[in-house]
Structures are given as structure tokens and as C-alpha cells.
C-alpha positions as CSV (number, residue, x, y, z in Angstrom):
1,G,16.9,-63.7,7.6
2,S,16.5,-61.9,10.8
3,G,17.4,-58.4,8.8
4,G,13.6,-58.9,7.0
5,S,11.7,-59.2,10.0
6,F,13.6,-56.2,11.6
7,K,12.7,-53.7,8.6
8,L,9.0,-55.4,8.9
9,S,9.0,-54.6,12.9
10,Y,10.4,-51.1,12.4
11,Y,7.6,-51.0,9.9
12,N,4.8,-51.8,12.0
13,E,6.2,-49.5,14.8
14,Y,6.5,-46.7,12.8
15,K,2.6,-46.8,11.3
16,S,1.6,-47.2,14.6
17,Y,3.4,-44.3,15.5
18,L,1.5,-42.2,12.5
19,R,-1.7,-43.8,13.7
20,S,-1.2,-42.3,17.7
21,I,-0.5,-38.8,16.2
22,N,-3.6,-38.7,13.9
23,N,-5.8,-39.8,16.8
24,N,-4.2,-37.4,19.6
25,M,-4.2,-34.5,17.1
26,A,-6.2,-31.6,18.6
27,K,-9.4,-30.5,16.4
28,L,-8.9,-27.2,16.1
29,E,-12.5,-25.7,17.3
30,Y,-12.0,-21.9,15.7
31,Q,-14.3,-19.5,17.1
32,I,-16.6,-17.6,14.9
33,D,-17.6,-14.5,16.3
34,Q,-21.1,-12.8,15.9
35,E,-20.1,-10.2,13.1
36,M,-19.1,-13.5,10.9
37,R,-22.4,-15.3,12.0
38,D,-24.3,-12.2,11.3
39,V,-22.5,-12.8,7.7
40,F,-23.4,-16.4,7.6
41,E,-27.3,-15.9,8.5
42,A,-27.5,-13.1,5.6
43,M,-25.7,-15.6,2.9
44,R,-28.4,-18.5,4.5
45,L,-31.3,-16.2,4.2
46,R,-30.0,-14.6,0.7
47,R,-29.4,-11.4,1.9
48,G,-26.5,-10.0,1.2
49,P,-23.2,-12.1,0.6
50,A,-23.0,-13.9,-2.5
51,L,-18.9,-14.8,-1.9
52,I,-17.4,-15.3,1.4
53,V,-13.4,-16.0,1.7
54,M,-12.1,-16.7,5.1
55,T,-8.7,-17.6,6.4
56,L,-7.3,-18.7,9.5
57,E,-5.0,-17.4,12.0
58,V,-2.4,-20.1,12.8
59,N,-1.2,-18.9,15.6
60,S,-4.8,-18.7,17.4
61,L,-8.2,-19.6,17.3
62,K,-9.2,-16.7,15.3
63,T,-11.5,-17.0,11.8
64,N,-10.8,-13.4,9.4
65,C,-13.4,-12.7,6.9
66,V,-11.0,-11.5,4.0
67,I,-13.6,-11.2,1.4
68,N,-17.7,-10.1,1.6
69,M,-18.8,-9.6,-1.8
70,S,-23.0,-9.3,-3.0
71,Q,-23.9,-10.0,-6.0
72,D,-23.9,-6.4,-6.9
73,E,-20.3,-6.0,-6.6
74,F,-19.7,-8.7,-9.7
75,S,-19.9,-7.2,-13.0
76,S,-23.3,-7.7,-14.9
77,D,-22.2,-10.8,-17.0
78,S,-20.1,-12.4,-13.6
79,T,-21.1,-14.9,-11.0
80,S,-19.9,-15.7,-8.0
81,Y,-18.4,-19.1,-9.6
82,D,-16.5,-16.5,-11.7
83,K,-15.4,-14.3,-9.2
84,V,-13.9,-17.7,-6.9
85,K,-12.1,-19.0,-10.2
86,E,-10.9,-15.5,-10.0
87,L,-9.4,-15.5,-6.7
88,L,-8.3,-19.3,-6.9
89,H,-6.8,-19.8,-10.3
90,D,-6.9,-16.7,-12.4
91,E,-5.7,-13.8,-10.5
92,A,-3.8,-16.0,-7.9
93,Q,-4.7,-14.2,-5.2
94,F,-4.7,-17.2,-2.8
95,M,-3.2,-19.8,-5.4
96,H,-0.5,-20.9,-2.6
97,K,-3.0,-19.6,0.4
98,P,-5.3,-22.0,2.1
99,C,-9.1,-20.5,3.0
100,I,-12.8,-21.6,3.4
101,V,-14.9,-20.1,0.5
102,L,-18.4,-20.3,0.5
103,F,-20.6,-19.0,-2.5
104,D,-24.2,-18.4,-3.5
105,H,-24.4,-20.4,-6.6
106,R,-27.3,-21.0,-9.1
107,A,-27.4,-24.6,-9.5
108,I,-29.3,-26.7,-12.5
109,N,-31.2,-29.7,-11.5
110,Q,-29.9,-32.5,-14.1
111,Q,-33.5,-34.2,-14.4
112,S,-35.9,-31.5,-14.2
113,R,-33.4,-28.7,-15.2
114,A,-35.1,-26.0,-12.6
115,E,-32.9,-23.7,-11.1
116,R,-32.4,-23.3,-7.7
117,N,-29.7,-21.2,-5.6
118,V,-27.4,-23.1,-3.5
119,V,-24.4,-22.1,-1.2
120,I,-21.4,-24.1,-1.6
121,A,-18.4,-24.1,0.9
122,F,-15.2,-25.9,0.7
123,R,-11.6,-25.9,2.0
124,W,-9.5,-24.9,-0.3
125,N,-5.8,-26.4,0.9
126,A,-3.8,-24.8,-2.2
127,D,-1.0,-27.3,-3.4
128,G,1.7,-24.7,-2.9
129,S,0.8,-23.2,0.8
130,K,2.7,-24.7,4.0
131,P,2.4,-27.4,5.0
132,Q,1.8,-26.1,8.9
133,E,-1.0,-24.2,7.0
134,R,-2.2,-27.3,5.6
135,M,-3.0,-29.0,8.7
136,V,-4.4,-26.1,10.3
137,Y,-7.0,-26.3,7.9
138,S,-7.8,-30.2,7.6
139,S,-8.0,-29.8,11.4
140,A,-10.5,-27.2,11.6
141,W,-12.4,-27.9,8.5
142,K,-14.9,-30.8,10.7
143,S,-15.9,-28.2,13.2
144,L,-16.2,-25.6,10.3
145,S,-18.4,-27.3,8.3
146,T,-20.4,-29.0,11.3
147,Y,-21.2,-25.3,11.8
148,F,-22.3,-24.4,8.3
149,S,-24.5,-27.5,8.2
150,S,-26.5,-27.3,11.8
151,N,-27.1,-23.5,11.3
152,G,-28.4,-24.0,8.1
153,V,-25.2,-21.8,6.1
154,A,-25.0,-25.0,3.7
155,N,-25.7,-28.5,3.0
156,T,-23.2,-31.2,3.8
157,N,-23.8,-32.6,0.6
158,D,-22.4,-29.2,-1.0
159,M,-19.4,-28.8,1.1
160,F,-16.0,-30.8,-0.4
161,E,-12.1,-30.1,0.1
162,V,-10.1,-29.4,-2.8
163,S,-6.2,-28.6,-3.4
164,D,-6.3,-27.3,-7.1
165,W,-8.3,-25.9,-9.4
166,D,-9.4,-29.1,-11.5
167,E,-10.6,-30.5,-8.4
168,V,-13.2,-27.5,-7.9
169,E,-14.0,-28.0,-11.7
170,D,-14.8,-31.8,-11.0
171,K,-17.1,-31.3,-8.1
172,M,-19.0,-28.7,-9.9
173,K,-20.4,-30.6,-12.7
174,K,-23.2,-31.9,-10.8
175,Y,-24.4,-28.5,-10.6
176,Q,-24.5,-27.4,-14.0
């Protein structure tokens, strides 16, 4: 009867409301200061950073570089990917904290088996992080990833968004 049409009407109104929130949600344009641009340029040129971890200040539009490591800082048998796993999974420094990760990775072409270096960039939206933080990182990712690709820091095909370590491992399979 009329109870069903009321529920459907309410449901459609609610869906429309959610769509309007998504469409009107401001895209956060985080500022990348000159120091960070210099770090990204050094990574692009393979002159220093092999791993960068950035955090975003929730109440301002500021990025923070919390980890900037060169290959020399890793142990002799360790790679940048090993260090990423350590930070996000093993040691859990960022297990429940979202961040932006960029790292220089030695990839192997599936057909030719030739090796090449690629910069991998991803948004780590950890499962255990606060909803407000997750929304900030989701909103800021588009402008940050556009910056990375348009400035030659990372190729669009080498960027992704993940929320748990299994997803990272799945995405990295194409580089092995």
C-alpha cells in the first residue's frame, strides 16, 4: 500500500541528498611548498629520496613530509618496498594512520624480464583511521596525484588507493 511508496519516496530523497553532498564536497587543494617540490624533483631525477611518506594536516591545507629516506639509509638487503611494508604493516607506525606514500621501486617487465625503476605513489587510507581523516585524504588525493603525474614524479598507471596491506601486495604484483 501507501507505506511502501512512502518508504521508496524517502529512500530516493535520501539517495538524492547523498549525491548532492558528494557533488558539492570541496576538493581539498593541499599546498605543496617549495621544499616538498624540491624533494619530489630529486626523486623524479633519482637523486636522493627512495621513500617519502607524507601526512596531511586535517585542519589546514598543509602537507608534511614525515619520512624522507634515501636508498643508502636502508640496510644492505632491504629495498624501499621492504621499508614501506615495515612502516604500514609490520611495525604498524602507519597501520591506523592515513598517509601518502611514494617510493622508488625496481620493477621487472613481465615479457622481457628487463628491470627498470618506477616511482610508485599511493594513498594509504588505513582501515582503522578516523572517518574525518579518511575523507580529507580521499578529497586531497585527486589534486596530489595530478601534481605527481603532471610534474613527472610518478606515472598515473603507477598510482593507486588502498586501505589494507593485502591490497598493496595485489597492486604490486604487476611489478614483479
